[in-house]
C-alpha positions in Angstrom: 65.7 -21.6 -28.4 66.4 -19.0 -31.0 65.1 -15.4 -30.6 64.9 -13.1 -33.5 64.9 -9.4 -32.6 62.5 -8.4 -35.4 59.9 -10.9 -34.0 60.6 -9.9 -30.4 59.9 -6.2 -31.0 56.5 -6.9 -32.5 55.4 -9.5 -29.9 57.0 -8.4 -26.6 53.9 -7.0 -25.1 52.0 -10.2 -25.9 54.7 -12.6 -24.6 54.5 -14.2 -21.2 57.9 -13.3 -19.7 58.8 -13.4 -16.0 59.9 -10.0 -14.6 61.1 -11.0 -11.2 59.9 -11.5 -7.6 56.5 -10.1 -6.9 56.3 -7.7 -3.9 55.4 -9.4 -0.6 52.4 -7.1 0.2 50.8 -7.6 -3.2 48.6 -10.5 -2.3 45.5 -9.7 -4.4 45.6 -11.3 -7.9 48.5 -13.6 -7.1 48.1 -17.3 -7.8 50.6 -19.8 -6.6 51.9 -22.3 -9.2 54.4 -25.1 -9.4 57.0 -24.6 -12.0 60.5 -25.8 -12.8 63.7 -24.0 -13.7 65.2 -25.7 -16.8 68.9 -25.1 -16.7 69.4 -27.2 -19.9 67.6 -24.7 -22.2 70.1 -22.7 -24.2 69.5 -19.5 -26.3 70.6 -17.9 -29.5 69.9 -14.3 -30.4 70.1 -13.7 -34.1 72.2 -16.8 -34.5 74.7 -16.0 -31.7 74.8 -17.8 -28.3 73.3 -15.8 -25.5 72.9 -16.4 -21.7 70.4 -14.3 -19.7 72.0 -12.8 -16.5 70.8 -10.7 -13.7 72.3 -7.3 -12.7 75.0 -9.0 -10.7 76.1 -11.2 -13.6 74.6 -14.4 -12.3 73.3 -16.8 -14.9 69.5 -17.1 -15.2 67.5 -20.0 -16.5 64.1 -20.4 -18.2 61.1 -21.4 -16.2 58.8 -24.1 -17.7 55.2 -24.1 -16.6 52.1 -25.8 -18.1 53.8 -26.4 -21.4 55.1 -22.8 -21.8 58.7 -21.5 -21.4 59.1 -18.2 -19.5 62.2 -16.0 -19.7 63.6 -13.3 -17.3 62.1 -10.2 -18.8 64.7 -7.5 -17.9 67.6 -9.6 -19.1 65.9 -10.6 -22.3 64.4 -7.2 -23.2 67.5 -5.1 -22.5 69.7 -7.4 -24.5 67.3 -7.0 -27.4 67.3 -3.2 -27.2 64.2 -2.6 -25.1 64.0 -0.7 -21.9 62.2 -2.0 -18.8 60.8 -0.2 -15.8 58.9 -1.5 -12.8 56.7 0.4 -10.5 56.4 -1.8 -7.4 53.6 0.4 -5.8 51.4 0.1 -8.9 52.6 -3.4 -9.8 53.2 -2.0 -13.3 55.8 -3.0 -15.8 56.6 -0.5 -18.5 58.3 -1.5 -21.7 59.8 0.6 -24.5 60.2 -1.9 -27.3 59.6 0.0 -30.5 56.4 -0.5 -32.4 54.8 -3.5 -34.2 55.6 -2.2 -37.6 59.3 -2.7 -37.0 60.2 1.0 -37.5 63.1 1.8 -35.2 61.9 3.6 -32.0 64.0 6.5 -30.7 63.7 6.2 -26.9 65.8 9.3 -26.1 63.2 11.9 -25.2 65.4 15.0 -25.7 67.5 14.7 -28.8 68.7 17.9 -30.4 67.4 18.9 -33.8 69.8 18.1 -36.6 70.9 21.3 -38.3 73.3 19.8 -40.8 72.1 21.0 -44.2 74.2 18.5 -46.0 72.5 15.5 -44.5 70.1 13.4 -46.4 68.4 10.9 -44.0 65.3 10.3 -46.1 63.5 7.0 -45.3 66.2 4.7 -46.6 66.4 1.5 -44.5 69.7 0.4 -43.1 71.1 -3.1 -42.7 71.5 -2.7 -39.0 70.6 -5.3 -36.4 69.5 -2.9 -33.7 66.1 -1.5 -32.9 66.1 2.1 -31.8 69.1 3.9 -30.2 71.6 1.2 -29.3 72.2 0.7 -25.6 75.2 -0.6 -23.6 73.8 -3.8 -22.1 75.2 -7.1 -20.9 78.8 -7.9 -20.3 81.8 -6.3 -22.1 82.3 -9.5 -24.1 78.7 -9.6 -25.2 78.8 -5.9 -26.2 82.1 -6.5 -28.1 80.4 -9.2 -30.2 77.2 -7.3 -30.6 79.0 -4.3 -32.0 80.8 -6.4 -34.5 77.4 -6.9 -36.1 76.9 -3.2 -36.1 80.3 -2.7 -37.6 79.2 -4.9 -40.5 76.0 -2.9 -40.9 77.9 0.4 -40.9 80.5 -0.8 -43.4 77.7 -2.0 -45.7 76.1 1.5 -45.4 79.4 3.0 -46.3 79.6 0.7 -49.3 76.2 1.9 -50.5 77.1 5.6 -50.0 80.4 5.3 -51.9 78.5 3.8 -54.8 75.8 6.5 -54.8 78.2 9.4 -53.9 75.7 10.5 -51.2 75.6 9.9 -47.4 72.0 8.6 -47.6 72.2 5.2 -46.0 74.7 6.1 -43.3 72.7 9.2 -42.4 69.6 7.0 -41.9 71.7 4.8 -39.6 72.6 7.9 -37.5 69.0 9.0 -37.4 67.8 5.6 -36.3 70.5 4.3 -33.9 72.6 7.1 -32.6 71.6 9.6 -29.9 71.4 13.3 -30.4 73.0 15.6 -27.9 71.4 15.6 -24.5 71.6 18.6 -22.1 72.9 17.8 -18.6 74.9 14.7 -19.8 78.6 14.0 -20.3 77.8 13.6 -24.0 79.9 16.4 -25.4 79.5 15.4 -29.0 76.7 13.3 -30.5 74.9 12.4 -33.7 74.8 15.9 -35.2 78.6 16.3 -35.1 79.5 12.8 -36.3 76.9 12.9 -39.1 78.6 16.0 -40.5 82.0 14.4 -39.9 80.9 11.4 -41.9 79.7 13.6 -44.8 83.2 15.1 -45.0 84.9 11.7 -44.8 82.7 10.3 -47.6 83.3 13.4 -49.8 87.1 13.4 -49.3 87.4 9.7 -50.3 85.3 10.2 -53.4 87.3 13.3 -54.4 90.6 11.5 -53.8 89.9 8.5 -56.0 88.5 7.7 -59.4 84.9 6.5 -59.7 86.2 3.2 -60.9 88.4 2.8 -57.8 85.5 3.8 -55.5 83.1 1.4 -57.3 85.6 -1.5 -56.9 86.3 -0.7 -53.3 82.5 -0.3 -52.6 81.9 -3.8 -54.1 84.8 -5.3 -52.0 83.6 -3.9 -48.6 80.0 -4.9 -49.4 81.1 -8.5 -48.9 82.1 -7.9 -45.2 81.0 -10.5 -42.7 81.2 -10.6 -38.9 84.2 -13.0 -39.1 86.1 -10.4 -41.1 85.8 -7.8 -38.3 88.8 -7.5 -36.0 88.6 -6.0 -32.5 91.0 -3.1 -32.4 90.4 -1.7 -28.9 87.8 -1.7 -26.1 88.2 0.8 -23.3 87.2 0.2 -19.7 83.8 1.5 -18.9 83.9 4.6 -16.6 81.3 6.9 -15.2 81.0 8.8 -18.5 81.5 6.4 -21.5 82.9 3.2 -23.1 84.2 2.8 -26.6 84.5 -0.1 -29.0 86.7 0.1 -32.0 87.2 -2.4 -34.9 89.3 -2.8 -38.0 88.5 -4.4 -41.4 90.8 -4.9 -44.4 88.9 -6.0 -47.5 90.3 -8.9 -49.4 92.6 -7.9 -52.2 93.3 -4.5 -50.8 96.4 -3.3 -49.0 96.7 -2.1 -45.4 96.2 1.6 -46.5 92.7 0.6 -47.5 91.8 -0.8 -44.1 88.7 0.7 -42.3 88.8 1.6 -38.7 85.5 2.1 -37.0 84.7 3.6 -33.6 81.6 3.4 -31.5 81.2 5.3 -28.2 78.5 4.8 -25.6 77.8 7.8 -23.3 75.8 8.1 -20.1 72.6 9.9 -20.9 72.9 11.9 -17.7 75.6 12.5 -15.0 75.4 9.6 -12.6 73.2 7.5 -14.9 73.7 3.8 -15.5 72.0 4.1 -18.9 74.6 4.3 -21.6 73.5 5.0 -25.2 75.3 5.1 -28.5 76.6 8.7 -29.1 79.3 8.3 -31.7 80.0 6.3 -34.9 83.0 7.4 -36.8 85.6 6.2 -39.2 
């Protein structure tokens, strides 16, 4: 079974997905059924192998009932960028999955206003794979692979900006997928700072090289694929954050032209288990 995130976002609310065990006292409205766990069903998310797991890391399987296949809701939703909450008293599942138009949904409720006058976010779409602010979900190995895809998206955004001479595409990425600063969290720096830092990084590279060189380099890095991305370092998750860094050397260019890319996920509040992307930097 292959799941496409773009399809998932638009159809999540209409899908029949199993959330978990129903409360013992909630007898009204419950119908007993006979279903089977099918341990042979495998999954791919955007072409990559994926295994649903519970919060303890135990493998979960699909349930087959009356010709339909049911998936564990929390494991599926959170891996695809949605948030899931369950109110046992009300027997109510709440999903933040974006909207049906496919426009990225910012699920952080208190982002700071961007005051960087040099930014130009516009409405330019980005080649990213995420939907809304990217969250730290799944195992470290799963996140390492997931962020490789984001590294490709960011490098392609850099390629477009080098060619145009403006930070348009990467600024759109920041606006769509990176959190703003949140008061009362360990997030010291966030989108606003790194957006400005990126603008300086872009400008300094354009100033230091001829347009011919920049156009050539832009064309070279536009060809990046996931297999080209090398894992540089992954830190151990602590109570505040976890970082993933990657390197990429475009074919035909020397080591001095290598790109090093850093992603940081920060807790959205002290003591929170919800980690969101707060840094993207070169």
